[in-house]
DSSP file (Angstrom, degrees, kcal/mol; ACC not computed):
  #  RESIDUE AA STRUCTURE BP1 BP2  ACC     N-H-->O    O-->H-N    N-H-->O    O-->H-N    TCO  KAPPA ALPHA  PHI   PSI    X-CA   Y-CA   Z-CA
    1    1 A M              0   0    0      0, 0.0     2,-0.3     0, 0.0     0, 0.0   0.000 360.0 360.0 360.0 131.5    1.7    8.4  -22.2
    2    2 A L        -     0   0    0      1,-0.1     2,-0.1     2,-0.0     0, 0.0  -0.633 360.0-127.8 -83.5 143.5   -1.8    9.7  -22.1
    3    3 A T     >  -     0   0    0     -2,-0.3     4,-1.8     1,-0.1     5,-0.1  -0.408  29.5-107.4 -78.8 165.7   -2.5   13.4  -22.3
    4    4 A M  H  > S+     0   0    0      1,-0.2     4,-2.4     2,-0.2     5,-0.2   0.853 121.2  54.7 -64.5 -35.1   -4.6   15.0  -19.6
    5    5 A A  H  > S+     0   0    0      2,-0.2     4,-2.6     1,-0.2    -1,-0.2   0.933 107.4  51.4 -63.5 -44.5   -7.6   15.4  -22.0
    6    6 A Q  H  > S+     0   0    0      1,-0.2     4,-1.8     2,-0.2    -2,-0.2   0.871 111.0  47.3 -58.8 -39.0   -7.3   11.6  -22.7
    7    7 A V  H  X S+     0   0    0     -4,-1.8     4,-2.3     2,-0.2    -1,-0.2   0.918 111.0  51.6 -71.7 -43.1   -7.4   10.8  -19.0
    8    8 A E  H  X S+     0   0    0     -4,-2.4     4,-2.0     1,-0.2    -2,-0.2   0.915 109.7  49.6 -60.3 -43.4  -10.4   13.1  -18.5
    9    9 A N  H  X S+     0   0    0     -4,-2.6     4,-0.7     1,-0.2    -1,-0.2   0.893 111.9  48.2 -64.0 -38.3  -12.3   11.4  -21.3
   10   10 A Q  H >< S+     0   0    0     -4,-1.8     3,-0.6    -5,-0.2     4,-0.4   0.892 110.3  50.7 -69.1 -36.8  -11.6    8.0  -19.9
   11   11 A V  H >< S+     0   0    0     -4,-2.3     3,-1.3     1,-0.2    -2,-0.2   0.840 102.4  61.9 -71.0 -33.2  -12.7    9.0  -16.3
   12   12 A K  H 3< S+     0   0    0     -4,-2.0    -1,-0.2     1,-0.2    -2,-0.2   0.794  97.7  59.0 -60.0 -28.0  -15.9   10.4  -17.8
   13   13 A L  T << S+     0   0    0     -4,-0.7    -1,-0.2    -3,-0.6    -2,-0.2   0.627  89.9  94.6 -74.9 -18.4  -16.7    6.9  -18.9
   14   14 A F  S <  S-     0   0    0     -3,-1.3     2,-0.0    -4,-0.4    -3,-0.0  -0.327  83.8-106.5 -72.0 155.8  -16.5    5.6  -15.3
   15   15 A S     >  -     0   0    0      1,-0.1     4,-2.1    -2,-0.1     5,-0.2  -0.293  34.9-104.4 -68.7 168.8  -19.5    5.3  -13.1
   16   16 A L  H  > S+     0   0    0      2,-0.2     4,-1.9     1,-0.2     5,-0.2   0.914 126.1  50.9 -62.8 -44.8  -20.0    7.8  -10.2
   17   17 A D  H  > S+     0   0    0      1,-0.2     4,-2.2     2,-0.2    -1,-0.2   0.915 110.5  47.3 -64.3 -45.3  -18.9    5.0   -7.8
   18   18 A E  H  > S+     0   0    0      1,-0.2     4,-2.4     2,-0.2    -1,-0.2   0.914 111.3  52.5 -62.9 -42.0  -15.7    4.2  -10.0
   19   19 A Q  H  X S+     0   0    0     -4,-2.1     4,-2.0     1,-0.2    -1,-0.2   0.847 109.2  48.4 -66.8 -33.1  -14.9    7.9  -10.1
   20   20 A L  H  X S+     0   0    0     -4,-1.9     4,-2.1     2,-0.2     5,-0.2   0.907 111.8  50.2 -70.3 -41.8  -15.2    8.2   -6.3
   21   21 A H  H  X S+     0   0    0     -4,-2.2     4,-2.4     1,-0.2    -2,-0.2   0.899 109.3  50.8 -60.3 -42.2  -12.9    5.2   -5.9
   22   22 A L  H  X S+     0   0    0     -4,-2.4     4,-2.7     1,-0.2    -1,-0.2   0.911 110.7  48.9 -69.3 -39.6  -10.4    6.7   -8.2
   23   23 A L  H  X S+     0   0    0     -4,-2.0     4,-2.3     2,-0.2    -1,-0.2   0.853 110.7  50.1 -64.4 -34.1  -10.4   10.1   -6.3
   24   24 A A  H  X S+     0   0    0     -4,-2.1     4,-2.5     2,-0.2     5,-0.2   0.925 111.2  50.4 -74.5 -41.5   -9.9    8.3   -3.0
   25   25 A Y  H  X S+     0   0    0     -4,-2.4     4,-2.4    -5,-0.2    -2,-0.2   0.933 111.1  47.4 -51.4 -51.7   -7.0    6.3   -4.6
   26   26 A I  H  X S+     0   0    0     -4,-2.7     4,-2.5     1,-0.2    -2,-0.2   0.908 113.1  48.5 -65.4 -43.7   -5.4    9.5   -5.8
   27   27 A A  H  X S+     0   0    0     -4,-2.3     4,-2.1     2,-0.2    -1,-0.2   0.879 111.8  49.4 -67.7 -34.4   -5.8   11.2   -2.4
   28   28 A N  H  X S+     0   0    0     -4,-2.5     4,-2.5     2,-0.2    -2,-0.2   0.891 112.2  48.6 -63.3 -42.6   -4.4    8.2   -0.5
   29   29 A T  H  X S+     0   0    0     -4,-2.4     4,-2.3    -5,-0.2     5,-0.2   0.933 110.9  49.1 -68.8 -43.1   -1.4    8.1   -2.9
   30   30 A M  H  X S+     0   0    0     -4,-2.5     4,-1.9     1,-0.2    -1,-0.2   0.913 112.3  49.6 -58.8 -43.8   -0.8   11.8   -2.5
   31   31 A K  H  X S+     0   0    0     -4,-2.1     4,-1.6     1,-0.2    -1,-0.2   0.904 112.2  46.4 -62.0 -43.4   -0.9   11.5    1.3
   32   32 A S  H  X S+     0   0    0     -4,-2.5     4,-0.7     1,-0.2    -1,-0.2   0.840 111.4  51.8 -72.5 -30.8    1.5    8.5    1.4
   33   33 A R  H  < S+     0   0    0     -4,-2.3     3,-0.4    -5,-0.2    -1,-0.2   0.880 109.9  50.5 -71.9 -35.5    4.0   10.2   -1.0
   34   34 A A  H  < S+     0   0    0     -4,-1.9     3,-0.2    -5,-0.2    -2,-0.2   0.858 114.1  43.8 -69.6 -31.4    3.9   13.3    1.2
   35   35 A S  H  < S+     0   0    0     -4,-1.6     2,-0.6     1,-0.2    -1,-0.2   0.540  99.8  74.0 -86.9  -8.4    4.6   11.2    4.4
   36   36 A S     <  +     0   0    0     -4,-0.7     2,-0.4    -3,-0.4    -1,-0.2  -0.428  59.2 156.4-108.2  57.4    7.3    9.0    2.9
   37   37 A T        -     0   0    0     -2,-0.6     2,-0.6    -3,-0.2    -3,-0.0  -0.682  32.6-143.4 -83.0 136.5   10.3   11.4    2.6
   38   38 A V        -     0   0    0     -2,-0.4    -2,-0.1     0, 0.0    -1,-0.0  -0.884   9.1-148.3-107.5 122.6   13.6    9.6    2.5
   39   39 A L        -     0   0    0     -2,-0.6     3,-0.0     1,-0.1    -2,-0.0  -0.675  19.7-116.0 -88.9 136.4   16.4   11.2    4.3
   40   40 A P        -     0   0    0      0, 0.0     2,-0.5     0, 0.0    -1,-0.1  -0.335  29.6-113.2 -68.6 151.8   20.0   10.7    3.1
   41   41 A V        -     0   0    0      4,-0.0     2,-0.3     3,-0.0     3,-0.0  -0.742  39.8-173.1 -86.3 127.8   22.4    8.9    5.3
   42   42 A T    >   -     0   0    0     -2,-0.5     3,-1.5     1,-0.1    -3,-0.0  -0.780  34.4 -78.9-115.5 161.5   25.1   11.2    6.5
   43   43 A K  T 3  S+     0   0    0     -2,-0.3    -1,-0.1     1,-0.2     3,-0.1  -0.250 114.1  32.7 -55.9 142.9   28.3   10.6    8.5
   44   44 A G  T 3  S+     0   0    0      1,-0.3    -1,-0.2    -3,-0.0     2,-0.2   0.227  85.3 125.7  95.2 -16.5   27.7   10.2   12.2
   45   45 A Q    <   -     0   0    0     -3,-1.5    -1,-0.3     1,-0.1     2,-0.1  -0.522  64.7-114.3 -75.8 144.2   24.4    8.5   11.9
   46   46 A T        -     0   0    0     -2,-0.2     2,-0.2    -3,-0.1    -1,-0.1  -0.395  33.0-114.0 -74.6 153.5   23.9    5.1   13.6
   47   47 A K        -     0   0    0      1,-0.1    -1,-0.1    -2,-0.1     2,-0.0  -0.477  36.0 -92.4 -80.5 158.8   23.4    2.1   11.4
   48   48 A R        -     0   0    0     -2,-0.2     2,-0.4     1,-0.0    -1,-0.1  -0.328  43.1-155.3 -68.9 155.3   20.2    0.2   11.3
   49   49 A H    >   -     0   0    0     -3,-0.1     3,-0.8    -2,-0.0     2,-0.0  -0.982  21.8 -97.9-137.2 148.5   20.0   -2.8   13.6
   50   50 A A  T 3  S+     0   0    0     -2,-0.4     4,-0.0     1,-0.2     0, 0.0  -0.303 102.7  32.4 -61.0 140.2   17.9   -6.0   13.6
   51   51 A G  T >   +     0   0    0     -2,-0.0     3,-1.6     2,-0.0    -1,-0.2   0.586  68.4 136.6  91.4  12.7   14.8   -6.1   15.7
   52   52 A G  T <  S+     0   0    0     -3,-0.8    -2,-0.1     1,-0.3    -1,-0.0   0.766  78.0  42.3 -65.3 -21.1   13.9   -2.5   15.4
   53   53 A L  T >  S+     0   0    0      2,-0.0     3,-2.2     3,-0.0     4,-0.4   0.144  80.1 148.4-111.8  19.0   10.2   -3.3   14.8
   54   54 A T  T <  S+     0   0    0     -3,-1.6    -4,-0.0     1,-0.3     0, 0.0  -0.334  72.5  16.5 -52.8 125.5   10.0   -6.1   17.5
   55   55 A G  T 3  S+     0   0    0      2,-0.2    -1,-0.3    -2,-0.0    -2,-0.0   0.181 100.2  97.5  97.3 -17.3    6.5   -6.1   18.9
   56   56 A D  S <  S+     0   0    0     -3,-2.2     2,-0.3     2,-0.0    -2,-0.1   0.669  79.9  53.2 -77.5 -18.3    4.9   -4.1   16.1
   57   57 A F        -     0   0    0     -4,-0.4     2,-0.4     2,-0.0    -2,-0.2  -0.882  65.3-158.9-119.2 153.4    3.7   -7.1   14.3
   58   58 A Y        -     0   0    0     -2,-0.3     2,-0.5     2,-0.0    -2,-0.0  -0.988   2.2-167.9-132.2 136.1    1.5  -10.0   15.3
   59   59 A M        -     0   0    0     -2,-0.4     4,-0.1     2,-0.0    -2,-0.0  -0.991  30.2-114.0-127.3 127.4    1.2  -13.4   13.7
   60   60 A A    >   -     0   0    0     -2,-0.5     3,-1.6     1,-0.1     4,-0.2  -0.202  19.9-125.4 -54.2 142.1   -1.6  -15.8   14.7
   61   61 A D  T 3  S+     0   0    0      1,-0.3     3,-0.4     2,-0.1    -1,-0.1   0.832 112.3  51.0 -61.3 -31.5   -0.5  -19.0   16.5
   62   62 A D  T >  S+     0   0    0      1,-0.2     3,-1.2     2,-0.1    -1,-0.3   0.016  74.1 122.6 -96.2  29.2   -2.4  -21.1   13.9
   63   63 A F  T <  S+     0   0    0     -3,-1.6    -1,-0.2     1,-0.3    -2,-0.1   0.874  74.5  44.2 -57.6 -45.6   -0.7  -19.3   10.9
   64   64 A D  T 3  S+     0   0    0     -3,-0.4     2,-0.3    -4,-0.2    -1,-0.3   0.404  90.9 106.0 -88.5   4.1    0.7  -22.4    9.3
   65   65 A E  S <  S-     0   0    0     -3,-1.2    -3,-0.0     1,-0.1     3,-0.0  -0.597  77.8-113.1 -82.9 145.0   -2.4  -24.5    9.7
   66   66 A T        -     0   0    0     -2,-0.3     5,-0.1     1,-0.1    -2,-0.1  -0.649  34.3-116.6 -77.8 130.6   -4.5  -25.3    6.7
   67   67 A P    >   -     0   0    0      0, 0.0     3,-1.6     0, 0.0     4,-0.5  -0.328  24.3-115.3 -61.7 149.2   -8.0  -23.6    7.0
   68   68 A D  G >  S+     0   0    0      1,-0.3     3,-0.6     2,-0.2     4,-0.3   0.755 112.8  61.2 -61.4 -27.9  -10.9  -26.0    7.1
   69   69 A C  G 3  S+     0   0    0      1,-0.2    -1,-0.3     2,-0.1     3,-0.1   0.642 108.9  42.9 -74.1 -15.5  -12.3  -24.8    3.8
   70   70 A F  G X> S+     0   0    0     -3,-1.6     3,-1.4     1,-0.1     4,-0.7   0.433  84.8  94.3-107.0  -2.0   -9.1  -25.8    2.0
   71   71 A K  T <4 S+     0   0    0     -3,-0.6     3,-0.5    -4,-0.5    -2,-0.1   0.754  78.7  61.3 -64.3 -25.6   -8.5  -29.2    3.7
   72   72 A E  T 34 S+     0   0    0     -4,-0.3    -1,-0.3     1,-0.2    -2,-0.1   0.645 102.3  52.7 -73.5 -16.1  -10.3  -31.1    0.9
   73   73 A Y  T <4        0   0    0     -3,-1.4    -1,-0.2     1,-0.2    -2,-0.2   0.622 360.0 360.0 -94.7 -17.1   -7.7  -29.8   -1.6
   74   74 A V     <        0   0    0     -4,-0.7    -1,-0.2    -3,-0.5    -2,-0.2   0.427 360.0 360.0 -90.9 360.0   -4.6  -30.9    0.4
């Protein structure tokens, strides 16, 4: 496990662009952790059912077709 001082020393070696990417990653991680609270299941709650996300995802009609750029390898 790294100490905070060791982490700071490593980050100082990064370019400015890498530091900005790291900060964006940390901010995104913190935001997603705050929004992903897991509630415990208690008596009386309904059970999950299949198809709850129907219509939320799209798959292209040609999903299983080999792209032209890979046809020479197949």
